[in-house]
C-alpha positions in Angstrom: 68.6 11.0 31.9 64.8 10.8 31.4 63.9 13.1 34.3 62.2 16.5 34.3 63.1 19.2 36.7 60.4 17.9 39.1 62.0 14.5 39.2 59.4 12.7 37.1 60.3 10.7 34.0 59.4 12.6 30.8 59.9 9.6 28.5 60.9 6.0 28.4 63.8 6.8 26.1 65.6 10.0 25.2 68.7 10.4 22.9 70.1 12.6 20.1 69.2 11.3 16.7 72.9 10.4 16.2 73.0 8.3 19.4 69.7 6.7 18.5 71.0 5.7 15.1 74.2 4.3 16.6 72.3 2.2 19.2 71.1 -1.3 18.3 67.4 -1.9 18.0 67.7 -4.4 20.9 69.2 -1.8 23.3 66.5 0.8 22.5 63.8 -1.9 22.9 65.4 -3.0 26.1 65.3 0.5 27.6 61.7 0.9 26.6 60.8 -2.4 28.2 62.6 -1.6 31.4 60.7 1.7 31.8 57.4 0.0 31.0 56.0 -1.0 34.5 53.4 -3.4 33.2 53.4 -6.8 31.5 54.9 -6.3 28.1 52.3 -7.6 25.6 53.4 -8.9 22.2 51.4 -6.2 20.4 53.2 -3.4 22.2 56.6 -5.0 21.6 55.8 -5.4 17.9 54.6 -1.7 17.7 57.9 -0.5 19.2 60.0 -2.6 16.8 58.1 -1.1 13.9 58.4 2.5 15.2 62.2 2.1 15.8 62.6 0.8 12.3 60.7 3.7 10.7 62.4 6.3 12.8 65.9 5.0 12.2 65.2 5.2 8.4 64.1 8.8 8.4 66.3 10.2 11.2 69.4 9.3 9.2 68.9 12.5 7.2 68.4 14.6 10.4 71.2 13.6 12.8 71.0 16.9 14.6 67.5 16.1 15.9 66.6 14.8 19.4 64.1 12.0 19.9 61.9 10.9 22.8 60.0 7.7 22.8 56.9 7.2 24.9 56.8 10.8 25.9 54.7 11.5 29.0 51.6 13.7 28.8 50.7 13.8 32.5 47.4 15.7 32.4 46.0 13.2 30.0 47.6 10.2 31.8 49.0 9.0 28.5 52.2 8.8 26.4 52.8 10.1 22.9 54.7 7.4 20.8 57.5 9.9 19.9 58.4 13.5 20.1 61.2 14.9 17.9 62.9 18.3 18.4 64.2 19.5 15.1 64.9 22.9 13.4 63.1 24.8 16.1 60.0 22.7 15.9 58.4 20.2 18.3 57.1 17.3 16.2 54.7 14.9 18.0 54.4 11.5 16.3 51.7 8.9 16.9 51.9 5.6 15.0 49.0 3.4 14.1 50.8 0.2 13.3 49.2 -2.1 10.6 46.5 0.5 10.0 45.8 1.9 6.5 43.3 4.6 7.6 43.2 7.5 9.9 40.3 7.3 12.4 38.8 10.3 14.1 39.8 9.3 17.6 43.5 8.9 16.6 43.5 12.3 14.9 42.0 13.9 18.0 44.5 12.2 20.2 47.6 13.4 18.4 46.1 16.9 18.2 45.4 16.8 22.0 49.0 15.9 22.6 50.2 18.9 20.7 47.8 21.2 22.4 48.7 19.9 25.7 52.4 20.7 25.1 51.5 24.2 23.8 49.3 25.0 26.8 51.1 23.4 29.7 54.7 22.7 28.8 56.6 26.0 29.4 59.4 25.2 27.0 56.9 24.7 24.2 54.8 27.8 24.7 56.5 29.8 21.9 57.5 27.0 19.6 55.7 25.6 16.6 54.2 22.2 17.3 53.4 19.8 14.5 51.2 16.7 15.3 51.7 13.9 12.9 49.6 10.7 12.6 51.4 7.8 10.8 49.3 4.9 9.6 52.0 2.4 8.7 50.1 0.8 5.8 48.8 4.0 4.3 50.3 5.6 1.2 49.5 9.2 2.1 52.3 11.6 1.3 53.2 15.0 2.9 50.5 17.5 3.4 51.4 21.1 4.0 50.7 22.0 7.6 47.8 24.3 8.5 49.2 26.5 11.3 46.9 28.1 13.8 47.8 31.5 15.3 49.3 29.8 18.4 51.7 27.8 16.1 50.0 24.5 16.6 49.3 22.8 13.3 46.3 20.8 12.4 47.3 17.1 12.4 49.3 15.9 9.4 48.2 12.5 8.2 50.8 10.4 6.4 52.1 6.9 5.7 55.6 6.0 6.7 57.1 7.1 3.4 55.9 10.6 4.0 57.7 11.0 7.3 61.1 12.1 5.9 59.5 14.9 4.0 57.6 15.9 7.1 60.7 16.1 9.2 62.3 18.3 6.5 59.6 20.9 6.7 60.6 24.5 7.3 59.2 26.0 10.5 56.4 28.5 10.0 57.3 32.2 9.3 56.0 33.3 12.7 58.4 31.0 14.5 61.1 32.8 16.5 63.7 30.1 17.1 65.6 27.9 14.7 67.1 25.8 17.4 65.8 24.2 20.6 68.1 23.8 23.7 67.1 20.3 24.6 68.3 20.4 28.2 66.5 23.8 28.8 63.3 22.5 27.1 63.2 19.4 29.3 63.9 21.4 32.5 61.4 24.2 31.7 58.6 22.5 33.6 55.1 21.0 32.9 52.2 22.9 34.6 49.0 21.1 33.7 45.6 22.3 34.8 43.4 19.2 34.4 39.7 19.3 34.2 38.0 17.9 37.3 37.1 14.8 35.4 40.8 14.2 34.3 41.9 14.9 37.9 39.5 12.5 39.4 40.6 9.8 37.0 44.2 10.4 37.8 43.7 10.4 41.5 41.6 7.3 41.3 44.5 5.6 39.6 46.7 6.6 42.6 48.6 9.3 40.8 50.0 12.1 43.0 48.2 15.4 42.7 51.6 17.1 41.9 51.8 15.0 38.7 48.5 16.4 37.4 48.3 20.0 38.7 50.4 23.1 38.1 52.9 24.0 40.7 54.3 27.4 39.7 54.6 30.2 42.2 51.8 32.1 40.5 49.2 29.5 41.4 48.2 28.5 44.9 49.9 25.2 45.7 47.3 22.6 46.2 49.9 20.5 48.0 50.1 23.2 50.8 46.4 22.9 51.4 46.5 19.2 51.4 49.5 19.3 53.8 47.6 21.6 56.2 44.6 19.3 56.2 46.8 16.3 56.8 48.3 18.0 59.8 44.8 18.7 61.3 43.8 15.1 60.7 46.9 13.6 62.3 46.6 16.0 65.3 42.9 15.0 65.7 43.8 11.3 65.5 46.7 11.6 67.9 45.0 13.8 70.5 41.6 12.2 70.1 39.4 15.2 69.3 37.0 16.3 66.6 37.8 18.9 64.1 36.3 20.7 61.1 38.2 22.6 58.4 36.8 25.3 56.0 38.6 25.6 52.6 37.7 28.6 50.4 38.6 29.3 46.9 37.7 31.4 43.9 35.7 29.7 41.1 37.9 27.2 39.4 40.7 27.4 41.9 40.7 23.7 42.6 38.5 23.2 45.7 37.0 20.0 44.3 40.4 18.8 43.2 41.8 19.5 46.7 38.8 17.6 48.2 39.2 14.6 45.9 43.0 14.6 46.6 42.4 14.5 50.3 39.8 11.7 50.1 41.9 9.7 47.7 45.1 10.0 49.7 43.5 9.2 53.0 41.5 6.3 51.6 44.5 4.6 50.1 47.2 5.4 52.8 45.0 5.2 55.9 42.4 2.6 55.2 41.1 2.7 58.8 39.8 6.2 58.2 37.5 5.3 55.3 37.8 8.8 53.9 35.0 9.7 51.5 34.2 12.6 49.1 30.6 13.8 49.4 28.7 16.2 47.3 25.2 17.4 47.1 25.8 18.3 43.5 23.9 15.5 41.8 25.2 16.1 38.2 28.8 16.4 39.5 28.5 13.1 41.3 26.9 11.4 38.3 29.5 12.7 35.8 32.5 11.8 38.0 31.2 8.3 38.8 30.5 7.6 35.2 33.8 9.0 34.1 35.7 6.9 36.6 33.8 3.8 35.8 34.3 4.2 32.1 38.0 4.9 32.6 38.5 1.8 34.8 36.4 -0.3 32.3 38.7 0.8 29.5 42.0 0.4 31.3 41.4 -2.7 33.4 38.7 -4.4 31.3 36.5 -4.6 34.3 32.8 -4.9 33.5 31.2 -1.5 33.5 28.6 -2.5 36.1 31.3 -3.7 38.5 33.4 -0.5 37.8 30.3 1.6 38.6 29.8 -0.3 41.9 33.4 0.3 42.9 33.5 4.0 42.4 30.6 4.6 44.7 32.9 4.2 47.7 35.1 7.0 46.5 32.5 9.6 45.4 29.0 9.7 47.1 26.0 11.8 47.1 25.7 13.7 50.3 21.9 13.3 50.4 22.3 9.5 50.3 24.8 9.8 53.2 22.3 11.9 55.1 19.4 9.6 54.4 21.3 6.6 55.6 21.8 8.0 59.1 18.3 9.5 59.4 16.8 6.2 60.6 20.0 4.9 62.3 21.8 5.7 65.5 24.9 3.9 64.4 28.4 5.5 64.5 29.5 6.3 61.0 32.0 4.1 59.2 33.9 7.2 58.0 36.4 9.1 60.1 37.3 11.7 57.4 34.6 13.2 55.4 35.0 15.9 52.7 31.8 17.9 52.0 32.0 19.6 48.6 30.2 22.9 48.0 29.3 23.1 51.7 27.9 26.6 51.2 25.0 24.9 49.4 23.8 22.9 52.4 20.2 23.6 53.4 18.9 26.0 56.1 16.8 24.6 58.9 13.6 25.8 57.2 14.4 24.2 53.9 15.6 20.9 55.5 12.6 20.7 57.8 10.1 21.3 55.0 11.8 18.6 52.9 11.8 16.1 55.7 8.2 16.7 56.6 7.2 15.8 53.1 9.0 12.5 53.6 7.3 11.8 56.9 9.9 13.1 59.4 7.7 15.5 61.3 10.0 16.0 64.2 13.1 16.9 62.1 14.1 20.4 63.1 17.8 20.8 62.1 19.6 22.5 59.4 21.5 20.2 57.1 24.9 21.3 58.5 23.8 20.7 62.0 22.5 17.2 61.2 25.7 16.3 59.2 27.9 17.4 62.1 25.7 15.5 64.6 26.2 12.3 62.6 30.0 12.7 62.7 29.8 13.7 66.4 28.6 10.2 67.2 32.3 9.1 67.1 33.5 8.8 70.7 37.2 9.5 69.9 38.0 11.6 66.8 37.0 12.6 63.3 37.7 15.3 60.8 35.2 17.1 58.6 36.5 19.2 55.6 34.1 21.7 54.1 34.8 23.2 50.7 33.3 26.7 50.4 32.9 28.4 47.1 32.4 32.1 46.8 29.1 33.4 45.4 27.8 30.0 44.4 24.6 29.6 46.3 22.1 29.2 43.5 19.1 27.5 44.9 16.3 28.2 47.4 17.3 27.4 51.0 21.0 27.1 50.5 22.6 28.3 53.7 26.0 29.6 52.8 28.4 29.5 55.8 26.1 30.8 58.5 24.4 27.5 59.4 27.7 25.7 59.8 29.0 28.3 62.2 25.8 28.5 64.2 25.7 24.7 64.6 29.3 24.6 65.8 28.7 27.5 68.3 25.4 26.3 69.7 25.6 22.5 69.5 29.2 21.4 69.1 31.4 23.9 71.0 34.0 21.3 71.7 35.0 20.9 68.1 38.2 22.5 66.9 37.7 24.8 64.0 40.3 25.6 61.3 39.3 28.1 58.7 40.7 29.8 55.6 42.0 33.3 56.5 39.7 34.6 53.6 36.5 33.1 55.1 35.4 36.5 56.3 35.5 38.0 52.8 32.1 39.1 51.5 32.2 36.5 48.7 32.2 33.7 51.4 30.5 35.4 54.3 27.6 37.7 53.4 26.2 38.3 56.9 27.5 40.3 59.8 26.4 37.6 62.2 28.7 35.1 60.5 31.6 37.5 60.7 31.0 37.8 64.4 31.0 34.1 64.8 34.2 33.8 62.9 35.9 36.1 65.5 35.5 33.4 68.1 38.9 32.4 69.8 38.5 28.7 69.1 38.6 29.3 65.3 42.2 29.1 64.0 42.8 30.9 60.7 45.2 29.5 58.0 46.2 31.3 54.8 46.9 28.1 53.0 43.3 26.9 53.4 42.4 29.5 50.7 42.9 28.8 47.0 43.3 32.2 45.4 44.0 31.6 41.7 41.6 30.2 39.1 43.2 27.1 37.6 40.2 26.2 35.4 41.0 29.0 33.0 44.7 28.4 32.5 44.8 31.3 30.0 42.9 33.7 32.2 43.6 33.8 35.9 41.7 37.0 36.2 38.5 35.6 34.8 36.8 35.4 38.2 37.6 39.0 38.8 36.2 40.0 35.4 33.0 38.2 36.1 32.7 39.6 39.6 33.1 43.1 38.4 30.7 42.6 35.6 28.0 41.3 37.9 28.8 44.1 40.3 28.0 46.6 37.5 31.6 47.8 37.3 32.1 48.0 33.5 35.4 49.8 33.6 36.9 47.4 36.2 35.7 44.4 34.1 37.2 45.9 30.9 40.5 46.4 32.7 40.6 42.8 34.0 39.8 41.5 30.6 42.5 43.6 29.0 45.0 42.3 31.6 44.4 38.8 30.2 46.3 40.0 27.1 44.0 38.3 24.6 44.7 34.9 26.1 41.0 34.3 26.9 38.7 35.5 24.2 35.2 36.7 25.1 32.9 37.6 22.2 29.3 38.6 22.2 26.7 38.3 19.4 23.0 38.7 18.7 23.2 35.7 16.3 23.1 32.2 17.8 24.2 30.6 14.6 27.3 32.7 14.6 28.0 31.7 18.2 27.7 28.1 17.3 30.0 28.5 14.3 32.6 30.4 16.4 32.6 27.7 19.1 33.2 25.0 16.6 36.0 27.0 14.9 37.8 27.5 18.2 37.7 24.0 19.6 40.5 21.7 18.5 41.2 18.0 19.2 38.8 16.7 21.8 38.3 20.1 23.4 34.7 20.2 24.7 32.2 22.9 23.8 28.6 23.4 24.9 25.7 25.8 25.4 24.7 27.0 28.8 21.9 29.1 30.1 20.1 30.2 33.3 17.4 27.9 34.5 15.1 30.9 34.4 15.8 31.7 30.8 12.4 30.6 29.6 12.1 33.1 26.8 15.2 31.7 25.0 12.8 29.1 23.7 12.0 31.0 20.5 15.7 30.8 19.8 15.7 27.1 20.1 17.1 27.0 23.6 14.7 25.1 25.9 16.0 25.2 29.4 13.1 23.1 30.7 14.3 20.1 28.7 16.6 18.3 31.1 19.9 17.0 30.0 21.5 13.7 31.1 24.7 15.2 32.6 27.0 12.1 32.2 25.9 11.8 28.5 26.2 15.6 27.9 29.7 15.8 29.4 31.2 12.5 28.5 29.9 11.3 25.2 31.7 12.1 21.9 30.8 14.5 19.1 28.8 11.8 17.2 26.2 11.7 19.9 23.4 14.2 19.4 22.8 14.3 23.2 26.4 15.4 23.9 27.5 19.0 24.5 29.4 18.9 21.2 26.2 19.1 19.2 25.3 22.5 20.6 21.6 21.5 20.8 20.9 20.5 24.3 21.6 23.3 26.9 22.9 22.9 30.4 21.8 25.2 33.2 23.8 26.3 36.3 22.4 23.3 38.2 23.8 20.9 35.6 27.2 22.4 35.2 28.2 23.8 38.6 31.6 22.2 39.6 32.2 21.0 36.1 33.7 22.8 33.1 34.0 23.1 29.3 36.8 24.3 27.2 34.6 26.6 25.2 31.2 27.8 26.4 28.3 29.5 24.6 26.5 31.5 27.3 22.9 32.2 26.3 21.6 35.3 28.2 17.9 35.9 28.7 15.9 38.7 30.2 15.8 37.2 33.7 18.9 39.3 34.4 18.9 42.5 32.3 20.9 45.7 32.4 18.5 48.7 32.4 19.0 52.3 33.7 22.6 51.6 34.8 21.7 48.6 37.1 20.9 45.0 37.0 17.2 44.2 37.1 16.0 40.8 38.2 13.0 39.0 36.8 11.3 35.6 36.9 9.0 34.3 34.1 5.7 33.3 35.7 2.8 32.0 33.5 2.7 34.4 30.6 4.9 37.3 31.7 8.0 38.4 33.5 7.6 39.4 37.2 10.1 41.5 39.1 12.1 39.7 41.7 12.2 41.8 44.9 13.5 39.3 47.4 17.2 40.0 48.0 18.1 36.4 48.5 16.5 35.4 45.2 18.3 38.2 43.5 21.6 36.9 44.9 20.7 33.4 43.6 20.1 34.9 40.1 23.4 36.7 40.1 25.2 33.6 41.3 23.5 31.6 38.5 25.1 33.8 35.9 28.4 33.8 37.9 28.4 30.0 37.6 27.6 30.1 33.8 30.3 32.7 33.1 33.1 30.8 34.9 32.7 27.4 33.3 34.9 27.8 30.2 38.6 27.1 30.5 39.7 28.7 27.2 37.1 31.3 26.1 33.4 31.9 25.6 30.8 33.4 23.3 27.9 35.2 24.9 24.6 35.2 23.0 22.2 38.0 23.7 18.9 37.8 21.6 17.7 40.7 19.6 14.2 40.2 21.0 11.0 40.6 19.0 9.0 43.9 18.8 5.8 41.8 18.3 6.4 39.6 21.4 5.6 41.4 24.7 7.6 38.8 26.6 10.8 39.7 24.8 10.9 43.1 23.3 14.4 44.4 22.2 14.5 46.7 25.2 14.8 43.7 27.5 18.1 42.7 25.8 19.7 45.8 24.2 21.0 47.2 27.4 22.6 44.0 28.4 24.3 43.7 25.0 25.7 47.2 25.2 26.9 46.7 28.8 28.8 43.6 27.8 30.5 45.6 25.1 31.4 48.2 27.7 32.9 45.4 29.8 35.3 44.6 27.0 33.6 41.8 25.2 34.2 41.9 21.4 31.4 41.9 18.9 31.7 38.5 17.2 30.7 40.2 13.9 34.0 42.2 14.1 36.2 39.0 14.4 
């Protein structure tokens, strides 16, 4: 039975090698065709026939193996051509029928499949995984596998005549098992943690969130949050009232995924609600829109321009939404609105100053008050969902939670408020006034509106704790949190940027994305070749491949906290400048003005600077290298004293000297 423990099909076809050999080609092909829920094209049918022919020839000598055809890789939304379990190894096979060469994209693809199994399929965590790319017209024979420390080999590239020898390979010496219990392996569970781009693509294709997100007891169940929001929406609709929900979560916990899931589900199942996902994060909107459009263009052969037009109804820029209703009194089209990163909405002062520059002299509201007032135009019901990140206000005039609560209390007391039970925590509510407002009796608290576990760093659920302790100046606490990760999330530090680049390239496998990031105030990184004033094109930086010099892979263009907030890399090089420096057992805050550094005394601006580094340090899913310059004794803007203390403090926090690796 081709079912996993969650009830989802893990493959189109599954059988012992012996049963596979005893089945006719037509019966195997028929089962593949029945499971294929799309029109079966001639090219696909021919590929399956060729694969069956090759596999039957080589599996005759390994009748104790087990074979899966069209094996599902849910996080990637794709299927591996075949997976063979044999002699304690998981062998992932990808065929390039009628090809005599091995192109880079195909090599990356089969490597990605192997890494995906290693990282997200529980039954494969401790097993050696061998990715094999077979070009059916190639003459390449067996190459000896190059095993990484996690027992995932670099891809083996062979022609069909090399497959028998490949399947006869002995498992690597570090392998602990010589046999795989097939039933237990299949039932072990698949717990993917997709990037936000992968998640958006899957949800846009109408996949269920449970198909693409982890669901183990250790991670907060995104479905529970979605379920609670659905209850609030249905109650609002049934009883005809207006409601607002505040979802909190640690960095990387899946707030944006939760918001996208809510918007996608409501938009598809309740078309009358016209649910929409809004974000004021311009780079996030640009990257998601472009990723969705490219994906649809590739899958459905829709013209890229038309695909871009379509995705605008799913993901919108909150400022465009705001501007649309500035000059109009119309009731909004949307009944359900998700505001991403709501803590970054503008204060009344910032919004008023901005509007005056645009000719709106009588505008006197905070951004939260105006946005609620737009939705309040509905005479019957509506629901607003606000996603609140902890410690992520990074720009002048960003309001945090206070302006939302003040607007609800003073202007919209009839709205029903549902809040995360963690909303009063200091990471989400900095002011005592906000905590007082949260004690109001009309605010209902829900534990399942808080996402507590980071899912971005699937190897390091304590990453956010480590970063928080480090920025709080607690070196021993940070070191303890890093040690608790058990080496699953490497953090190295170096004074040599070339070494950092080399380490990042050596760690990234398959299509894993790497990139350099730095604070927007890191102006004196320029002598090191890091120019933060040179703006990147976010969609190009995040989405283009390693052959594009503008992409993150090239490790030339650097992204700042404004470019990368809400997005992620697999491996990050964090470039640390003297705007935040550890001197005399405390963080010191500086801004580079004109020709010299000036001390930052304003507490709000200090908070923004800490949060900028919090964003930079929580972007990497798998590990990071931190670059701290040595400085220059002859340059008064970057003497070694500005950097040495930071470097030593990072070592005390548990980061490992890259030179010792």
